[in-house]
C-alpha beads as a LAMMPS data file, in Angstrom:
LAMMPS data file: protein, C-alpha beads

88 atoms
87 bonds

1 atom types
1 bond types

-500.0 500.0 xlo xhi
-500.0 500.0 ylo yhi
-500.0 500.0 zlo zhi

Masses

1 110.0

Atoms # bond

1 1 1 54.322 263.848 154.256
2 1 1 53.798 266.147 151.322
3 1 1 55.695 263.654 149.149
4 1 1 53.061 261.008 149.955
5 1 1 50.076 263.136 149.043
6 1 1 47.740 261.254 146.675
7 1 1 49.848 258.094 147.055
8 1 1 48.692 254.694 148.277
9 1 1 50.683 253.508 151.249
10 1 1 50.584 250.464 153.506
11 1 1 51.163 251.018 157.210
12 1 1 51.551 248.371 159.910
13 1 1 51.130 249.401 163.535
14 1 1 52.231 246.946 166.200
15 1 1 50.135 247.449 169.331
16 1 1 51.576 244.636 171.406
17 1 1 53.328 241.322 171.150
18 1 1 54.523 238.498 173.343
19 1 1 58.069 237.299 173.770
20 1 1 57.827 233.744 172.415
21 1 1 55.310 231.041 173.258
22 1 1 52.704 231.787 175.934
23 1 1 49.946 229.926 177.745
24 1 1 46.620 231.016 176.231
25 1 1 42.972 230.004 176.561
26 1 1 39.903 230.824 174.470
27 1 1 38.344 234.146 175.508
28 1 1 35.065 232.249 176.002
29 1 1 36.741 230.231 178.789
30 1 1 37.117 233.316 181.005
31 1 1 34.557 234.023 183.704
32 1 1 34.402 236.788 186.297
33 1 1 34.670 235.972 189.984
34 1 1 32.689 237.758 192.715
35 1 1 35.424 240.382 193.083
36 1 1 35.760 240.908 189.339
37 1 1 38.815 238.677 189.019
38 1 1 39.283 236.576 185.871
39 1 1 38.913 232.812 186.236
40 1 1 38.965 229.695 184.115
41 1 1 37.297 226.405 184.944
42 1 1 39.699 223.496 184.450
43 1 1 38.410 219.947 183.940
44 1 1 40.473 217.167 185.531
45 1 1 40.308 213.407 185.964
46 1 1 39.529 212.283 189.509
47 1 1 40.804 208.857 190.421
48 1 1 39.811 207.110 187.219
49 1 1 39.864 208.633 183.759
50 1 1 36.070 208.299 183.516
51 1 1 35.335 210.464 186.563
52 1 1 35.848 214.192 185.959
53 1 1 35.823 217.180 188.304
54 1 1 36.227 220.883 187.631
55 1 1 38.309 223.445 189.478
56 1 1 38.120 227.240 189.255
57 1 1 41.553 228.813 188.787
58 1 1 42.001 232.575 189.201
59 1 1 44.208 233.995 186.443
60 1 1 45.878 237.224 185.411
61 1 1 45.400 237.874 181.712
62 1 1 47.634 239.570 179.179
63 1 1 47.279 240.249 175.479
64 1 1 44.276 238.975 173.523
65 1 1 44.041 238.232 169.805
66 1 1 42.122 236.005 167.411
67 1 1 39.790 234.654 170.099
68 1 1 42.497 233.724 172.622
69 1 1 43.848 235.497 175.699
70 1 1 47.299 235.143 177.232
71 1 1 47.500 233.813 180.794
72 1 1 50.261 235.744 182.553
73 1 1 49.865 233.983 185.913
74 1 1 47.508 231.564 187.643
75 1 1 46.625 231.125 191.326
76 1 1 46.451 227.368 190.970
77 1 1 47.411 224.578 188.631
78 1 1 46.999 225.531 184.973
79 1 1 49.281 224.098 182.306
80 1 1 49.430 223.715 178.548
81 1 1 47.171 220.847 177.494
82 1 1 44.693 221.227 180.372
83 1 1 41.025 221.070 179.375
84 1 1 39.147 224.303 180.102
85 1 1 35.381 224.732 180.098
86 1 1 34.160 227.092 177.366
87 1 1 30.864 228.981 177.189
88 1 1 29.079 227.965 180.338

Bonds

1 1 1 2
2 1 2 3
3 1 3 4
4 1 4 5
5 1 5 6
6 1 6 7
7 1 7 8
8 1 8 9
9 1 9 10
10 1 10 11
11 1 11 12
12 1 12 13
13 1 13 14
14 1 14 15
15 1 15 16
16 1 16 17
17 1 17 18
18 1 18 19
19 1 19 20
20 1 20 21
21 1 21 22
22 1 22 23
23 1 23 24
24 1 24 25
25 1 25 26
26 1 26 27
27 1 27 28
28 1 28 29
29 1 29 30
30 1 30 31
31 1 31 32
32 1 32 33
33 1 33 34
34 1 34 35
35 1 35 36
36 1 36 37
37 1 37 38
38 1 38 39
39 1 39 40
40 1 40 41
41 1 41 42
42 1 42 43
43 1 43 44
44 1 44 45
45 1 45 46
46 1 46 47
47 1 47 48
48 1 48 49
49 1 49 50
50 1 50 51
51 1 51 52
52 1 52 53
53 1 53 54
54 1 54 55
55 1 55 56
56 1 56 57
57 1 57 58
58 1 58 59
59 1 59 60
60 1 60 61
61 1 61 62
62 1 62 63
63 1 63 64
64 1 64 65
65 1 65 66
66 1 66 67
67 1 67 68
68 1 68 69
69 1 69 70
70 1 70 71
71 1 71 72
72 1 72 73
73 1 73 74
74 1 74 75
75 1 75 76
76 1 76 77
77 1 77 78
78 1 78 79
79 1 79 80
80 1 80 81
81 1 81 82
82 1 82 83
83 1 83 84
84 1 84 85
85 1 85 86
86 1 86 87
87 1 87 88
């Protein structure tokens, strides 16, 4: 360390990373359930494409970065491309 005294250095600290592609949702899509569990509200077509319903899906979250949070598991149907409600 003495050799670096009065020197400019650049340090990169990795605090966490995922292994490849993950399912992620905007942080603003997360809500807390009555027991403190994390949930997302998923919007789905019902019957016809013009009629929409929403479903609450309980999720387990992982890493978060740049406004998104990783979904590690879901107690329900949640897939890439699903529409989630944000900021309700």
